[in-house]
PAFIFI-577914 format. One line per 4 residues: number of its first residue (from 1); their letters; for each residue x, y, z of N, C-alpha, C. Coordinates in Angstrom, 1 decimal. Layout:
<sites>
NUM) A) X/Y/Z/X/Y/Z/X/Y/Z; ...
</sites>
This chain:
<sites>
1) MRAD) 2.9/-8.9/-14.3/3.6/-7.6/-14.6/5.1/-7.8/-14.4; 5.8/-7.3/-15.3/7.3/-7.4/-15.2/7.8/-6.3/-14.3; 9.1/-6.5/-13.9/9.7/-5.6/-13.0/9.9/-4.2/-13.6; 10.2/-4.2/-15.0/10.4/-2.9/-15.6/9.1/-2.1/-15.8
5) DADM) 7.9/-2.9/-15.9/6.6/-2.2/-15.8/6.4/-1.6/-14.5; 6.8/-2.3/-13.5/6.6/-1.9/-12.1/7.4/-0.6/-11.9; 8.6/-0.5/-12.5/9.4/0.7/-12.3/8.7/1.9/-12.9; 8.0/1.7/-14.0/7.3/2.9/-14.6/6.1/3.3/-13.8
9) DNHS) 5.5/2.4/-13.1/4.3/2.7/-12.2/4.7/3.2/-10.9; 6.0/3.2/-10.5/6.5/3.6/-9.2/6.0/5.0/-8.8; 6.2/5.9/-9.7/5.8/7.3/-9.4/4.4/7.5/-9.2; 3.5/6.9/-10.1/2.1/7.1/-10.0/1.5/6.4/-8.7
13) EAED) 2.1/5.3/-8.4/1.5/4.6/-7.2/1.9/5.3/-5.9; 3.1/5.9/-5.9/3.5/6.6/-4.7/2.7/7.8/-4.5; 2.2/8.5/-5.6/1.4/9.6/-5.5/0.0/9.3/-4.9; -0.5/8.0/-5.1/-1.8/7.7/-4.7/-1.9/7.5/-3.2
17) EDSP) -0.7/7.2/-2.5/-0.8/7.0/-1.1/-1.1/8.3/-0.4; -1.6/8.1/0.8/-1.9/9.3/1.7/-0.7/9.9/2.3; 0.4/9.1/2.4/1.6/9.6/3.0/2.4/10.4/2.0; 3.4/11.1/2.4/4.3/11.8/1.5/5.0/10.7/0.5
21) LTPM) 5.5/11.2/-0.6/6.1/10.3/-1.6/7.2/9.5/-0.9; 7.1/8.1/-1.1/8.1/7.3/-0.6/8.5/6.3/-1.7; 9.8/6.1/-1.9/10.2/5.2/-2.9/9.8/3.7/-2.6; 9.6/3.0/-3.6/9.2/1.6/-3.4/10.5/0.7/-3.2
25) TSSD) 10.4/-0.2/-2.3/11.5/-1.1/-2.0/11.4/-2.4/-2.8; 12.4/-3.2/-2.8/12.4/-4.5/-3.6/11.2/-5.4/-3.0; 11.0/-5.3/-1.7/9.9/-6.2/-1.2/8.5/-5.7/-1.7; 8.4/-4.3/-2.0/7.2/-3.8/-2.5/7.0/-4.3/-4.0
29) YELR) 8.1/-4.4/-4.7/8.0/-4.9/-6.1/7.6/-6.4/-6.1; 8.2/-7.2/-5.1/7.9/-8.6/-5.0/6.5/-8.8/-4.7; 5.9/-8.0/-3.7/4.5/-8.1/-3.3/3.6/-7.8/-4.5; 4.0/-6.7/-5.2/3.2/-6.4/-6.4/3.2/-7.5/-7.5
33) EKRE) 4.3/-8.0/-7.7/4.4/-9.1/-8.7/3.6/-10.3/-8.3; 3.7/-10.7/-7.0/2.9/-11.8/-6.5/1.4/-11.6/-6.7; 1.0/-10.3/-6.3/-0.4/-10.0/-6.4/-0.9/-10.0/-7.9; -0.1/-9.4/-8.8/-0.4/-9.4/-10.2/-0.6/-10.8/-10.7
37) LFVY) 0.4/-11.7/-10.3/0.3/-13.1/-10.8/-0.9/-13.8/-10.3; -1.3/-13.6/-9.0/-2.5/-14.2/-8.4/-3.7/-13.7/-9.1; -3.8/-12.4/-9.4/-5.0/-11.8/-10.1/-5.1/-12.4/-11.5; -4.0/-12.4/-12.2/-4.0/-12.9/-13.6/-4.4/-14.4/-13.6
41) SSIN) -3.8/-15.2/-12.7/-4.2/-16.6/-12.7/-5.6/-16.8/-12.3; -6.1/-16.1/-11.3/-7.5/-16.2/-10.9/-8.5/-15.8/-12.0; -8.2/-14.8/-12.7/-9.1/-14.4/-13.8/-9.1/-15.4/-14.9; -7.9/-16.0/-15.3/-7.8/-17.0/-16.3/-8.6/-18.3/-15.8
45) KANK) -8.5/-18.6/-14.5/-9.2/-19.8/-14.0/-10.7/-19.6/-14.1; -11.2/-18.4/-13.7/-12.6/-18.1/-13.7/-13.1/-18.1/-15.2; -12.3/-17.6/-16.1/-12.7/-17.7/-17.5/-12.8/-19.1/-18.0; -11.9/-20.0/-17.7/-11.9/-21.4/-18.1/-13.1/-22.1/-17.5
49) EGRS) -13.4/-21.8/-16.3/-14.5/-22.5/-15.6/-15.9/-22.0/-16.0; -15.9/-20.9/-16.8/-17.2/-20.3/-17.2/-17.8/-19.4/-16.2; -17.1/-19.0/-15.1/-17.7/-18.1/-14.1/-17.5/-16.7/-14.5; -16.8/-16.4/-15.6/-16.6/-15.0/-16.0/-16.3/-15.1/-17.5
53) SEHG) -16.2/-13.9/-18.1/-15.8/-13.8/-19.5/-14.7/-12.8/-19.7; -14.2/-12.6/-20.9/-13.1/-11.7/-21.1/-13.5/-10.3/-20.8; -14.8/-10.0/-20.9/-15.4/-8.7/-20.6/-15.8/-8.5/-19.2; -15.6/-9.5/-18.4/-16.0/-9.4/-17.0/-17.4/-9.7/-16.7
57) VSTA) -17.8/-9.6/-15.5/-19.2/-9.9/-15.1/-19.8/-8.6/-14.5; -21.0/-8.3/-14.9/-21.7/-7.1/-14.5/-22.8/-7.5/-13.5; -22.5/-7.3/-12.2/-23.5/-7.6/-11.2/-24.0/-6.3/-10.6; -24.9/-6.3/-9.8/-25.4/-5.1/-9.1/-24.3/-4.4/-8.3
61) TVAE) -23.5/-5.2/-7.7/-22.4/-4.6/-6.9/-21.4/-4.0/-7.7; -21.0/-4.7/-8.8/-20.0/-4.1/-9.8/-20.6/-2.8/-10.4; -21.8/-2.9/-10.8/-22.4/-1.7/-11.5/-22.5/-0.5/-10.5; -22.8/-0.8/-9.2/-22.8/0.3/-8.2/-21.4/0.9/-8.0
65) ARKD) -20.4/0.0/-7.9/-19.1/0.5/-7.7/-18.6/1.3/-8.9; -18.9/0.8/-10.1/-18.5/1.6/-11.3/-19.2/2.9/-11.3; -20.5/3.0/-10.9/-21.2/4.3/-10.9/-20.6/5.2/-9.9; -20.2/4.7/-8.7/-19.6/5.5/-7.7/-18.2/6.1/-8.2
69) VILS) -17.4/5.3/-8.9/-16.2/5.7/-9.4/-16.4/6.9/-10.4; -17.3/6.7/-11.3/-17.6/7.7/-12.3/-18.1/9.0/-11.7; -19.0/8.9/-10.7/-19.5/10.1/-10.1/-18.4/10.8/-9.3; -17.5/10.0/-8.7/-16.4/10.6/-8.0/-15.5/11.4/-9.0
73) FYKR) -15.2/10.7/-10.1/-14.4/11.4/-11.1/-15.0/12.7/-11.6; -16.3/12.6/-11.9/-17.0/13.9/-12.4/-16.9/14.9/-11.3; -17.2/14.6/-10.1/-17.2/15.5/-9.0/-15.8/16.2/-8.9; -14.7/15.5/-9.0/-13.4/16.1/-8.9/-13.1/16.9/-10.1
77) LLSR) -13.4/16.4/-11.3/-13.1/17.1/-12.5/-13.9/18.4/-12.7; -15.2/18.4/-12.3/-16.0/19.5/-12.6/-15.9/20.6/-11.5; -15.3/20.2/-10.3/-15.3/21.2/-9.2/-14.0/22.0/-9.1; -13.0/21.6/-9.8/-11.7/22.4/-9.6/-11.6/23.5/-10.7
81) SRCE) -11.2/24.7/-10.2/-11.0/25.8/-11.1/-9.6/26.3/-11.1; -8.8/25.9/-10.1/-7.4/26.2/-10.1/-6.6/25.0/-9.9; -5.3/25.1/-10.4/-4.4/24.0/-10.3/-4.0/23.8/-8.8; -4.0/22.6/-8.3/-3.7/22.4/-6.9/-2.3/22.6/-6.6
85) NCGM) -1.4/22.5/-7.6/0.0/22.7/-7.4/0.5/24.2/-7.4; 0.1/24.9/-8.5/0.6/26.2/-8.7/-0.4/27.3/-8.4; -1.7/27.0/-8.3/-2.7/28.0/-8.0/-3.2/28.8/-9.2; -2.8/28.4/-10.4/-3.2/29.1/-11.6/-4.6/28.5/-12.0
89) FSPL) -5.3/29.4/-12.8/-6.6/28.9/-13.3/-6.5/27.8/-14.3; -7.3/26.8/-14.2/-7.3/25.7/-15.1/-8.6/25.8/-15.9; -8.6/25.3/-17.1/-9.8/25.3/-17.9/-10.9/24.4/-17.2; -12.1/24.9/-17.2/-13.2/24.1/-16.7/-13.7/23.1/-17.7
93) FRKD) -14.4/22.1/-17.2/-14.9/21.1/-18.0/-16.4/21.0/-17.9; -17.1/20.6/-19.0/-18.6/20.5/-19.0/-18.9/19.1/-19.3; -19.8/18.5/-18.6/-20.3/17.2/-18.8/-21.5/17.3/-19.7; -21.5/16.5/-20.8/-22.7/16.4/-21.7/-23.1/15.0/-21.8
97) GYSK) -24.3/14.7/-21.2/-24.8/13.4/-21.2/-24.0/12.5/-20.2; -23.9/11.3/-20.5/-23.2/10.3/-19.6/-21.7/10.1/-19.9; -21.4/10.3/-21.2/-20.0/9.9/-21.6/-19.2/11.0/-22.3; -19.7/12.2/-22.5/-19.0/13.3/-23.1/-18.5/14.3/-22.1
101) IFEL) -17.3/14.8/-22.3/-16.7/15.8/-21.5/-16.1/16.8/-22.4; -16.4/18.1/-22.2/-15.9/19.2/-23.1/-15.1/20.1/-22.2; -13.9/20.6/-22.7/-13.1/21.6/-22.0/-13.6/22.9/-22.4; -13.9/23.8/-21.4/-14.3/25.1/-21.7/-13.1/26.1/-21.7
105) PLRD) -13.1/27.1/-22.5/-12.0/28.0/-22.6/-12.0/28.9/-21.3; -10.8/29.4/-21.0/-10.6/30.3/-19.8/-11.3/31.6/-20.2; -11.8/32.3/-19.2/-12.3/33.7/-19.4/-11.2/34.6/-19.5; -11.4/35.8/-20.1/-10.3/36.8/-20.3/-9.7/37.2/-19.0
109) KQIA) -10.5/37.3/-18.0/-9.9/37.7/-16.7/-9.0/36.6/-16.1; -9.4/35.3/-16.3/-8.5/34.2/-15.9/-7.2/34.1/-16.7; -7.3/34.4/-18.0/-6.1/34.4/-18.8/-5.2/35.5/-18.3; -5.7/36.7/-18.0/-4.9/37.8/-17.6/-4.2/37.5/-16.3
113) MNEL) -5.0/36.8/-15.3/-4.4/36.4/-14.1/-3.2/35.4/-14.2; -3.5/34.5/-15.1/-2.4/33.5/-15.4/-1.2/34.1/-16.0; -1.4/35.1/-16.9/-0.3/35.8/-17.6/0.5/36.6/-16.5; -0.2/37.1/-15.5/0.5/37.8/-14.5/1.5/36.9/-13.7
117) KGET) 1.1/35.6/-13.6/1.9/34.7/-12.9/3.0/34.1/-13.7; 2.9/34.4/-15.1/4.0/33.9/-15.9/3.7/32.8/-16.8; 2.5/32.2/-16.8/2.2/31.1/-17.7/1.0/31.4/-18.5; 0.9/30.9/-19.7/-0.2/31.0/-20.6/-0.7/29.7/-21.1
121) F) -1.9/29.6/-21.5/-2.4/28.3/-22.1/-2.7/28.5/-23.5
</sites>
């Protein structure tokens, strides 16, 4: 990962931390670049040795972790009805099967409440 790529990711990575937003320092960038280089070289080495493929390896542990991430995503997506920042109503989503997600329209009452606050969708 190049330094300019790291600059673009600065905001999103700072949001992921549990602490308040803190700017990344040059040592943070250096650590990230070393980590990215290590991961990249390790993946290439595993591919060359035949221990992995370009598509990765699917083991029971990997499949379980992937399933947990997807379930966590659905839980957060399907449970929120208001914006966490401004408190306005957000469109709800409906899960259809394993891979389809549909956005549901706001009800008239929710639209009216949002208009009272000054925003429309």
